[in-house]
KEKE-3310 file (N, C-alpha, C; in steps of 0.2 Angstrom, whole numbers, plus 5000, padded with zeros to 4 digits):
npx = (4983:4989:5002:5018:5015:5020:5037:5040:5031:5027:5023:5010:5007:5007:5022:5033:5036:5025:5015:5021:5024:5020:5002:5000:5011:5010:4999:5004:5008:4995:4987:4973:4971:4979:4972:4960:4963:4970:4980:4987:4993:5002:5011:5016:5023:5034:5041:5043:5053:5048:5036:5028:5032:5024:5011:4994:4981:4969:4973:4981:4972:4964:4973:4975:4962:4962:4973:4968:4958:4965:4972:4962:4958:4968)
npy = (4948:4955:4948:4956:4969:4978:4979:4982:4977:4965:4950:4955:4961:4975:4985:4985:4998:5006:5011:5022:5031:5046:5049:5050:5044:5031:5028:5026:5015:5017:5029:5040:5047:5039:5027:5030:5035:5028:5034:5041:5031:5026:5037:5036:5024:5028:5035:5027:5014:5003:4999:4988:4989:4983:4981:4981:4993:4988:4977:4983:4991:4981:4975:4985:4985:4973:4975:4984:4977:4968:4976:4980:4968:4966)
npz = (5001:4986:4977:4976:4978:4987:4992:5005:5014:5026:5024:5022:5034:5045:5046:5061:5065:5062:5072:5078:5068:5059:5054:5040:5035:5039:5031:5019:5006:5003:5000:4999:4987:4978:4978:4973:4960:4945:4938:4948:4955:4945:4945:4958:4958:4951:4960:4971:4975:4981:4976:4965:4949:4939:4945:4944:4945:4950:4958:4967:4974:4979:4988:4997:5003:5009:5018:5027:5033:5040:5049:5057:5063:5070)
capx = (4987:4992:5010:5022:5012:5025:5042:5041:5026:5030:5017:5003:5007:5011:5029:5033:5037:5019:5012:5025:5025:5014:4997:5001:5016:5007:4995:5008:5007:4988:4984:4966:4972:4982:4967:4955:4965:4975:4986:4991:4997:5008:5016:5019:5027:5040:5044:5044:5055:5045:5030:5029:5030:5019:5005:4988:4978:4964:4976:4983:4966:4962:4978:4973:4956:4965:4977:4964:4954:4970:4974:4956:4958:4974)
capy = (4953:4953:4947:4961:4976:4983:4975:4984:4974:4959:4946:4959:4964:4982:4985:4986:5005:5010:5014:5028:5035:5050:5045:5050:5039:5025:5026:5025:5018:5017:5035:5040:5049:5033:5022:5033:5036:5024:5038:5043:5025:5026:5042:5034:5019:5031:5038:5022:5008:4997:4998:4984:4993:4979:4980:4984:4997:4984:4973:4988:4993:4975:4974:4990:4983:4967:4978:4988:4972:4965:4980:4980:4962:4966)
capz = (4997:4979:4977:4973:4978:4990:4995:5012:5018:5029:5023:5023:5041:5045:5049:5068:5066:5060:5077:5080:5062:5057:5051:5032:5033:5040:5026:5013:5000:5002:5001:4996:4980:4974:4978:4968:4953:4943:4936:4954:4956:4940:4947:4964:4956:4949:4966:4977:4972:4984:4973:4959:4943:4935:4949:4941:4950:4954:4963:4972:4978:4983:4993:5002:5007:5013:5023:5031:5037:5044:5054:5061:5066:5075)
cpx = (4989:4999:5013:5019:5017:5030:5043:5036:5028:5024:5011:5002:5010:5018:5028:5033:5030:5016:5015:5026:5019:5009:4998:5006:5014:5002:4998:5009:4999:4984:4978:4967:4974:4976:4961:4957:4971:4981:4990:4996:5003:5013:5019:5024:5034:5044:5046:5046:5052:5039:5031:5027:5024:5012:5000:4984:4972:4967:4979:4977:4964:4967:4977:4967:4958:4969:4973:4960:4959:4972:4968:4956:4963:4979)
cpy = (4951:4953:4953:4968:4981:4978:4976:4980:4967:4954:4949:4962:4971:4981:4987:4994:5009:5013:5021:5033:5040:5047:5045:5045:5032:5023:5024:5017:5019:5023:5036:5042:5043:5028:5024:5033:5032:5028:5040:5037:5025:5031:5040:5028:5022:5034:5033:5016:5002:4995:4994:4988:4989:4978:4984:4988:4993:4980:4977:4989:4987:4974:4979:4988:4977:4970:4981:4983:4969:4969:4981:4974:4961:4961)
cpz = (4991:4980:4974:4973:4981:4994:5003:5017:5020:5029:5024:5030:5041:5048:5057:5070:5065:5066:5079:5074:5062:5053:5043:5031:5034:5035:5020:5012:4998:5003:4997:4988:4975:4973:4973:4961:4950:4940:4942:4956:4952:4943:4954:4963:4954:4955:4971:4974:4975:4981:4966:4953:4938:4939:4945:4947:4954:4959:4969:4977:4982:4989:4999:5006:5011:5019:5029:5036:5042:5050:5059:5066:5071:5074)
residu = (MET:ALA:GLU:GLY:VAL:CYS:VAL:SER:LEU:ASP:GLY:GLY:ARG:PRO:LEU:PRO:VAL:HIS:PRO:VAL:LYS:PRO:PHE:ILE:CYS:ARG:GLN:TRP:PRO:PHE:LEU:PRO:ALA:ILE:LEU:ARG:ASP:PRO:ASP:GLU:LEU:GLU:HIS:ALA:LYS:THR:ALA:CYS:PRO:GLY:LEU:ASP:PRO:ASP:CYS:ARG:HIS:GLU:ASP:PHE:VAL:GLU:ALA:ALA:LEU:GLY:GLN:GLY:ALA:LYS:GLU:LYS:ASP:GLY)
# end
């Protein structure tokens, strides 16, 4: 995971509350619209203090891909 993508992630592991959260909440911040569009990431940065304002879209997408792989591996 790229450093500084989200302060709420614990070493790249999902938070313990994720299994009981609604699906869209478990996806945050890796929503499809944000992953597709760099402008959407910029909008999300203004709404979420946990997103690093200096994070590049490419690093954000890379972190999302890494997060998905970790969740599959359990």
